[in-house]
N, C-alpha and C positions, 0 to 999 in steps of 0.2 A: 537701327530704330529703335526711338526712345519709347519709354513705356509708361504709362498714366498711373499704374499700381505704385504706392508707397513704400519703399525700403525697409522702413521703419515704422513699428506698430506703438501709436502712443499708449505709454504705460509709465505710471510713477517709479515703475523699477528701472526703467531705460538706464543704461551704464550705472547701474548700482547693484548691488547686493542684498540679500535677506538675511545676511549677518549685520549689517546695518539697521541696530534696533530702531532708530526713527522712520526707517522705511515701513516697518510690520507692524510697530505700537497701535496705529489704527484699527487693524483687522486684529491685533494680538489681545486685545482689552476689549474690545466691543462684542467679538461675535464669541459665543458658547463653542467649546470644544466638545464632538461629539464622543463619547466612550464607547468605542467599536465591541468589545467584549466586557461588560460592566459585572459580570459575576466570575469574573476569572479569578481564580487564586493562584500565586506564582510562590512555588518554594524553592529555595536554594539550599543545595547542600554542599557544605566547604569540603574542596578537596583533602585539604591535610588534615582538618579537626574532624570531618565524618567518614569521609569513602576510606582515605588512609587507614582509618582503624579498623579495619575489616569485617569479617562477616557478623562479628558480635555484635557491631552496632551498626552496620549497613540493614544487614538481613530485618531486624525489628521495626526498622523503620518503615523499609519497602513492604511489609506487611502493615502497615499505619496507613500507607499511601494505598494500598492496594482495598483497606475497608472505605477509603476516603471516596471511592472512584464513581459511587453512585450518588453521590452529591454534585457539588457546582465543579465544571471543569479545572483541570489541575495544568499547569505548565511546572514541571521540575526543572531548575537549570544548575548544571553538574558545573563546579570548580576544578582548578588545579591544585597540585598537592607537591609531595615530596620530589616525586619524577623531575615537575616543571622547575624548582628551585635547583636539582640538580643540572640540567639542562641550562637554565638564566644562567648557572656557574661557568661553564662550559664555553657558552656565547660570551661574557663578559673576558674571561680569558682569550679568546680568540678575537675581541674586538670589534663583534657586530653590532651595527645600529640597533636600537630602540624598536623600530621598526621589524626588524627581522627576529629579534628576541618575543615581540609579540606574537609574532606567528609560530615561534616555536612553544610557547608557554599554552597557547592557544589549544596546541594539540593532544597534550595531557587531557584538560578539560574537556575535549570532543571526547579521547578514549573513556574517561569516567562516565561520561553521558552514555555511549554505547551499552557500558555494563549496567548501568540501571534499568535501562529500554529491554536488556535482554531480561532481567528479572521479572520483568511485568509484562513481556512478552504474552503470556498466555491470556492478558485481560485486552491485547490489541493494542496496547500500547509501544510506540515507535520513538526511533530518535530520530529528529527533523534537525538538519544543518540549517545554517545561518539565510541561505534564500528562502528556505522552505518556512522556517518559521516567522520568518519576518512578510511573508506573504499568503501563505496557504494555512496557519494556525488554525482558522477557522472550522474549514471542511477536514481537517485531521480528528479537532475534537469533536465534532459529529460524529464521527465513526466511534471513538473508544474513551474520550471525557477525560483523555488525558495525554500528555505529550511530553517528550524528553529532548533537552535541547543543551546547547555547548553555552555557558555563562557567560564566557569570556568572548568581550565586544568585540566584531571583525574586522576595526580598525585596520591591524595586520602592519603592511609596510606604511599606510598611513599615519599611524598613531603620533599623536601630540608629542614632542621633546618631553623629555621629563624634567622635573624641579631641579632635581639632583641626581647623578648619576645616570645611568641607561635605562634602569628598571621601569618597563612600561606601566606609565599611571594609572590607565585605564584595566581594569581588571572583573574578575566574574564579579563583583559587588555593584561595581558602576554596569556592567554588561546586563545584568537579570533587570535592574531597576529601570535602565532606556525600557527594554522590552516591558516590564508591564506598565509603564507610564503610557506607550505607544499604543498600547491594546486598550488603556484604560482600566486597570484590573482592580478588583474590589480588594485584594491586601495582598500584603509580599513580606515573607518570614524568609527568615536567614536561620538557619540551622549550625551553630557551632558546639563544643565541648562547653563544660562548665567555665572555662578560664575566659571563654571570648562573650560571655554573656555579662550586659552591665547590672552593676548594684540595684538598679533603680531606673523606673522610665526620665530619659532626657532629652535634650533637644540635638539638631545638627549643629546648631551656633556653639554650644556649649560644648561639644565633642571636638569641633575643628578648634576652638581655643584651648583646649587641654594641654598644659605645656607638655605633658610627658610623654605626650604620642601615642596613647594606647587606647586609642578608640577601635570597638570592635568591628568598627565598618571603613571600608578603605577611605582615604582624604576625599578621593575623585567621585565617591559615592554620596558623599555626605552634601558636598556642594553641588552636584546633579540634581539631590533631592530638593535641594533651596528653590532649584528652578524648575520644579517638575510643574506640569499640568494635572496630573488627576491622582498622584502617590505622593500624598502629602505626611503619609506617617510610614513605618516600616515596624516590624516586629524581629527580634532577636531572643531564639528560644536555646535551651539545652538538648540537643538533639540525641543527647547518650543517654538522656532520663527516658524511660519508658512512659508511653502516654502524652508526652508534652507537646508531640508534632497535630497529635490526633484533638487535643484541646485549643490547640492554635488556628487550626482550619474549622473549628466549630463555634469561633469568636470567645472563648475563655480568657479570662487573663492569666497569662502566664508569660514568663521570661520578662523583657523590658522592651518597651517603644520608644522608638526614637520619632520625633516629631519633626517636620520643615521649621 
């Protein structure tokens, strides 16, 4: 019995892909992109440079975050540190592929997230997994005005091949930027130690062109910044300096700004 219903829906995307820039350009350039959480402040705690340094560095930062909870909403992203580097070394010895290494490294960033959330639990702050922070962040912020998540992007076994070697190219720096841009955050602040802060404001282009390869932000994050819709700059500050985070969250000039 024949059907009068068409088997295909007429669409410019028929037999095409959203990765085809020519297909999405008309909408991409003409329609405004709505910021879902325009007041959101995203803070990234480096795993090795901040959390691995222990209570002397982390606890004062937690108190600064606690003092900032009455302001605009906060999303704290935690990175992976020395334990991730150890497990990556073991994984490389075993010949594991990039995707498997990304899954392993992300586990330490998750553990660090649970640690920071526990230190703020008395204010109702909880750790949110990747699925929750991607879909239910607004309701959690309505409850406590802050949340903690794993900054490592959830590519997992679908991680893109590395340019050289097998180390996952998308790490905490990129994951936090993707989250900030997706939600339309007002600011993005990376906390490093003193050695990880640029001497002056700079651009992603300049850092990518640096032959020394000493950029304070992962290369993939810098390239993502150049393509981002909402986040057109980020700030890198010395998280080991008391009061630096508070100044950054209130808009005072501190650290260095990297623009797209």
